[in-house]
C-alpha positions as CSV (number, residue, x, y, z in Angstrom):
1,M,67.6,63.5,-25.2
2,N,71.3,64.0,-25.4
3,I,73.3,64.1,-21.9
4,A,77.1,63.8,-22.1
5,P,78.2,61.3,-19.2
6,L,78.4,62.8,-15.3
7,S,80.3,61.0,-12.7
8,Q,78.7,59.8,-10.0
9,N,81.2,61.2,-7.7
10,R,80.6,65.0,-8.1
11,E,83.5,66.0,-5.9
12,L,85.8,64.3,-8.3
13,L,83.6,66.0,-11.4
14,M,84.0,69.3,-9.9
15,A,87.9,68.5,-9.3
16,E,88.4,67.8,-13.0
17,S,86.3,70.4,-14.9
18,K,85.3,74.1,-14.2
19,G,81.7,73.5,-13.3
20,N,78.6,71.4,-14.5
21,I,75.8,73.3,-16.4
22,L,72.7,72.1,-17.7
23,V,71.6,73.3,-20.9
24,V,67.8,73.3,-22.1
25,D,66.7,74.1,-25.5
26,D,64.3,72.6,-27.9
27,I,66.7,73.2,-30.8
28,I,69.4,70.4,-30.7
29,S,71.6,73.0,-33.2
30,N,71.5,75.4,-30.7
31,L,72.2,72.8,-27.7
32,E,75.5,71.2,-29.4
33,L,76.7,74.6,-30.3
34,V,76.4,75.6,-26.5
35,Q,77.7,72.3,-25.0
36,H,80.7,72.4,-27.5
37,I,81.7,76.1,-26.4
38,L,81.1,75.2,-22.9
39,S,83.1,71.7,-23.0
40,Q,86.0,73.7,-24.9
41,E,86.2,75.9,-21.6
42,G,86.1,73.2,-19.2
43,Y,82.7,72.7,-18.0
44,T,80.7,69.4,-17.8
45,V,77.8,69.8,-20.0
46,R,74.3,68.0,-19.8
47,T,71.7,68.9,-22.0
48,A,67.8,68.6,-22.0
49,K,65.6,69.2,-25.1
50,N,62.0,70.7,-23.1
51,G,61.3,71.2,-19.7
52,G,60.1,68.0,-18.3
53,E,63.6,67.0,-19.5
54,A,65.7,69.3,-17.6
55,L,63.3,68.5,-14.5
56,A,64.5,64.9,-14.8
57,V,67.9,65.7,-15.4
58,V,67.9,67.8,-12.2
59,S,66.5,64.9,-10.0
60,E,69.5,63.0,-10.9
61,G,71.8,65.1,-10.5
62,H,72.0,69.0,-9.1
63,P,73.8,71.3,-11.7
64,D,75.5,73.9,-10.9
65,L,73.8,76.7,-13.1
66,I,71.2,76.4,-15.5
67,L,70.9,78.1,-19.3
68,L,67.7,77.6,-19.7
69,D,65.8,78.6,-23.2
70,I,62.2,80.5,-22.7
71,E,60.1,79.1,-25.5
72,M,59.8,75.3,-25.4
73,P,57.0,73.0,-26.5
74,G,54.7,71.9,-23.6
75,M,56.3,73.7,-20.5
76,K,58.0,77.3,-20.8
77,G,61.3,78.2,-19.5
78,Y,59.5,80.3,-16.9
79,D,57.6,77.2,-15.6
80,V,60.6,75.1,-15.5
81,C,62.1,78.0,-13.4
82,S,59.2,78.3,-10.8
83,I,59.4,74.6,-10.2
84,L,63.0,74.7,-9.5
85,K,62.3,77.8,-7.0
86,A,59.4,76.6,-5.3
87,D,61.7,73.5,-4.3
88,E,63.8,73.3,-0.9
89,K,66.4,71.0,-3.0
90,T,67.1,73.2,-5.8
91,K,66.2,76.9,-5.5
92,G,69.4,77.6,-5.0
93,I,70.4,76.6,-8.6
94,P,71.4,79.6,-10.5
95,V,69.1,79.8,-13.7
96,I,70.4,81.9,-16.3
97,F,67.6,82.5,-19.6
98,L,68.7,81.8,-23.0
99,S,66.9,83.3,-25.5
100,G,65.6,84.6,-29.0
101,M,63.0,87.2,-27.1
102,D,64.2,90.9,-26.5
103,E,61.3,92.4,-24.9
104,V,61.9,94.2,-21.9
105,F,58.6,91.8,-20.2
106,D,60.4,89.2,-21.2
107,K,63.5,89.8,-18.8
108,L,61.3,91.2,-15.9
109,Q,59.2,87.8,-16.2
110,A,62.6,85.9,-16.4
111,F,63.6,88.0,-13.1
112,E,60.3,87.3,-11.3
113,V,59.9,84.1,-11.6
114,G,63.9,83.5,-9.8
115,G,66.7,83.7,-12.7
116,V,69.5,85.4,-12.2
117,D,70.5,86.9,-15.6
118,Y,69.0,86.9,-19.2
119,V,71.2,86.1,-22.3
120,T,69.9,86.9,-26.0
121,K,70.5,85.0,-28.6
122,P,72.2,85.9,-30.8
123,F,74.8,85.6,-28.4
124,A,78.6,86.9,-27.8
125,V,80.7,83.8,-27.1
126,E,83.0,86.4,-24.5
127,E,79.9,87.6,-22.8
128,M,77.9,84.3,-22.0
129,L,81.0,83.0,-20.8
130,V,81.6,85.9,-18.2
131,R,78.3,86.0,-17.1
132,L,78.2,82.4,-16.8
133,E,81.6,82.5,-14.9
134,T,79.9,85.4,-12.2
135,H,76.9,83.8,-11.4
136,L,79.2,80.5,-10.9
137,S,81.5,82.5,-8.4
138,L,78.7,83.7,-6.6
139,R,76.7,80.2,-6.2
140,K,80.6,79.2,-4.9
141,L,80.8,81.9,-2.6
142,H,77.2,81.1,-1.7
143,I,77.4,78.0,-0.6
144,E,80.8,78.7,1.1
145,L,78.9,81.0,3.3
146,E,76.6,78.8,3.7
147,E,79.0,75.6,5.1
148,K,80.5,78.6,7.2
149,N,77.3,79.7,8.7
150,A,76.5,75.9,9.3
151,R,79.6,75.0,11.0
152,L,79.3,78.4,12.9
153,E,75.8,77.4,13.7
154,E,77.0,74.0,15.1
155,E,79.6,75.6,17.3
156,I,77.5,78.0,19.0
157,N,74.9,75.3,19.7
158,R,77.6,73.4,20.7
159,R,79.2,75.9,23.2
160,K,75.3,76.4,24.4
161,V,75.4,73.3,25.5
162,V,78.7,73.1,27.2
163,E,77.5,76.1,29.0
164,R,74.4,75.1,30.0
165,Q,76.1,72.1,31.3
166,L,78.6,74.1,33.1
167,K,75.8,75.9,34.7
168,L,74.0,73.1,36.0
169,I,76.9,71.7,37.2
170,A,77.7,75.2,39.2
171,I,74.0,74.9,40.6
172,S,73.5,71.5,41.3
173,D,75.0,69.0,44.1
174,P,77.1,66.2,42.6
175,L,75.9,63.4,44.3
176,T,72.0,64.2,44.7
177,K,71.6,66.5,41.5
178,V,69.5,68.5,43.0
179,Y,70.3,72.4,43.6
180,N,73.1,73.0,46.0
181,R,72.7,75.2,49.0
182,R,74.8,78.2,47.1
183,F,72.3,78.5,44.8
184,F,69.4,77.7,46.9
185,F,70.5,81.3,48.4
186,E,70.4,83.0,45.2
187,M,66.7,81.6,44.6
188,A,65.4,82.3,48.1
189,D,66.9,85.7,47.7
190,R,64.9,86.3,44.6
191,E,61.7,84.5,45.8
192,I,61.4,86.5,48.8
193,K,62.1,90.2,47.2
194,R,59.0,88.9,44.7
195,A,56.9,87.9,48.2
196,M,57.5,91.6,49.2
197,R,56.4,93.2,45.7
198,M,53.5,91.1,45.8
199,F,52.5,90.7,49.2
200,N,52.7,86.9,48.7
201,P,53.4,84.0,51.3
202,L,56.4,82.2,51.3
203,S,57.8,79.1,53.4
204,I,61.0,76.9,54.3
205,V,60.8,73.3,55.0
206,I,64.4,72.0,56.4
207,L,63.7,68.4,56.5
208,D,66.5,65.8,58.2
209,I,66.8,62.0,57.5
210,D,66.6,60.1,60.9
211,H,69.4,58.1,62.2
212,F,71.2,59.0,58.9
213,K,74.3,57.8,60.5
214,K,73.0,54.1,61.1
215,V,72.3,53.8,58.2
216,N,75.7,54.6,56.8
217,D,77.3,52.1,59.3
218,E,74.6,49.1,58.8
219,K,74.3,48.9,55.1
220,G,77.8,51.1,54.0
221,H,78.8,54.7,52.3
222,L,77.0,53.2,48.8
223,T,74.0,52.9,50.3
224,G,73.6,55.8,52.0
225,D,74.4,57.6,49.0
226,Q,71.8,56.1,46.9
227,V,69.3,57.0,50.0
228,L,70.1,60.0,49.6
229,F,69.6,60.2,45.4
230,N,66.6,58.7,45.6
231,L,64.9,61.0,48.3
232,A,66.1,63.7,46.5
233,R,64.8,62.4,43.3
234,F,61.3,61.6,45.3
235,F,60.6,65.2,46.4
236,K,61.8,66.8,42.9
237,Q,58.7,64.6,41.1
238,N,56.3,65.4,43.6
239,L,57.1,69.2,44.5
240,R,55.7,71.8,42.5
241,S,57.7,73.0,39.3
242,T,58.1,76.6,41.4
243,D,59.4,74.9,44.4
244,V,62.8,75.1,45.2
245,F,64.4,71.7,46.6
246,A,68.1,71.6,47.7
247,R,70.6,69.8,49.4
248,Y,71.8,72.2,52.4
249,G,74.3,70.1,54.2
250,G,75.2,66.1,54.9
251,E,71.6,64.4,55.2
252,E,69.3,67.4,55.1
253,F,67.5,69.1,52.5
254,V,65.7,72.5,52.2
255,I,62.4,73.4,50.6
256,L,61.7,77.3,49.0
257,M,57.5,76.9,48.6
258,P,56.8,80.4,47.2
259,D,52.8,81.5,47.3
260,T,52.4,79.0,50.0
261,D,51.4,79.9,53.4
262,I,51.9,77.5,56.9
263,Q,48.8,75.4,56.6
264,A,49.8,74.3,52.7
265,A,52.9,74.0,53.5
266,Y,52.4,71.3,56.4
267,A,49.7,69.7,54.5
268,A,52.1,69.1,51.3
269,V,55.2,67.9,53.3
270,E,53.5,65.7,55.9
271,K,52.0,63.8,52.8
272,F,55.7,63.5,51.7
273,R,56.7,62.8,55.0
274,I,54.2,59.2,55.5
275,K,54.7,58.3,51.7
276,V,58.6,58.1,52.5
277,A,58.0,56.4,55.7
278,E,56.0,53.4,54.4
279,S,58.1,53.1,51.1
280,P,61.4,50.9,50.7
281,I,63.8,53.6,49.9
282,V,66.6,51.5,47.9
283,E,65.6,49.2,45.3
284,G,66.2,45.5,46.4
285,D,66.5,46.0,50.2
286,P,62.6,45.9,51.2
287,N,64.0,46.2,54.8
288,L,65.4,49.5,54.4
289,R,62.9,52.4,55.4
290,V,63.8,55.8,56.2
291,S,61.8,58.3,58.3
292,L,62.1,62.2,58.0
293,S,61.9,65.3,60.8
294,M,60.7,68.5,59.2
295,G,60.5,72.0,60.5
296,I,58.7,74.2,58.9
297,A,58.5,78.1,59.0
298,S,56.4,80.9,57.3
299,A,56.5,84.6,56.7
300,S,53.5,86.7,58.0
301,S,54.4,89.8,57.7
302,I,56.8,91.7,55.2
303,S,59.4,91.9,58.2
304,E,59.8,88.3,58.6
305,L,60.8,88.0,55.1
306,D,64.5,87.4,55.9
307,I,66.0,84.2,54.4
308,T,68.3,84.2,57.4
309,R,65.5,84.5,59.9
310,L,63.3,82.0,58.4
311,L,66.1,79.4,58.1
312,A,66.8,80.1,61.9
313,M,63.1,79.5,62.6
314,A,62.5,76.3,60.5
315,D,65.6,75.0,61.8
316,R,64.7,75.0,65.5
317,A,61.0,73.2,64.6
318,L,63.0,70.7,63.0
319,Y,65.2,70.3,66.3
320,Q,61.7,70.6,68.0
321,A,60.3,67.7,65.8
322,K,63.7,65.4,66.4
323,E,63.3,66.2,70.5
324,N,59.9,65.0,70.1
325,G,60.7,61.5,68.6
326,R,61.3,62.1,65.0
327,N,59.3,61.3,61.9
328,Q,57.5,64.2,62.2
329,V,56.3,67.6,61.0
330,V,56.8,71.0,63.3
331,V,55.5,74.5,62.5
332,W,57.5,77.0,64.0
333,G,55.6,78.7,66.7
334,E,53.8,75.9,67.4
335,Q,55.8,73.8,69.2
């Protein structure tokens, strides 16, 4: 194998030459002639005498273009080109077939296996150089376009991440990270319209942390914030994905439960109330327990599917739960 020296730093190599060319031919005189011509024109040239050597040279460092003979012992040029085009890493390297065969069939086969051009030997030097320079320029433009597209895609993805973050900030409560009051009303409007179309039940729950002011006064506001955050996390982890849990204000939270009648809503939140009352709310402070008072309202008819009306009923049920001694769930209409 006759291989011209190849710089390990490809960027430096490109700065010193017009491009890196691999010439593949089993006839040494042809290799030497093409290598001499291209070297004189300012190209860095590597050579190989057969298909196996050509693939080995490519694996050592990808050339910018390959001049490939067709009829060689062992592996034909068509086979070499097919192997290169089947590999994601090398399929973009332009292959110009340089052959003494001038039949239409040979040329068609060359293009079918992925060749970009076909030069017949004996060749006119100027013609070969023009074709080579043309495909090198096209390759360079293609690489530049791929790089620009990659940068554009990266920028688009970055913007999408920022947009998602901004949207999440816009719809979330900054302390508890659950939905905020404004987004709750947006979701409630959407779910109520769906319930009216499908004639499905829908329930609303308002819950309040009992004696929360006492927690702040005795334990400090940082502990109070931790209580709010942990409680919100508990409900996020245990509610259905279709339920909407939001901070309603202060120590109050609200749950929108689509496709849920009053009995199912009560069974779910009563279970949550018991679990909260029995478990420490802040890690490291087993004596700090909180309880919840809850009010539930459910739409039993189309006329009652109004968020303002449902919230008012749930709020009155919550008030009754507090009047009854707290730490309990009251259903509107059953007080």
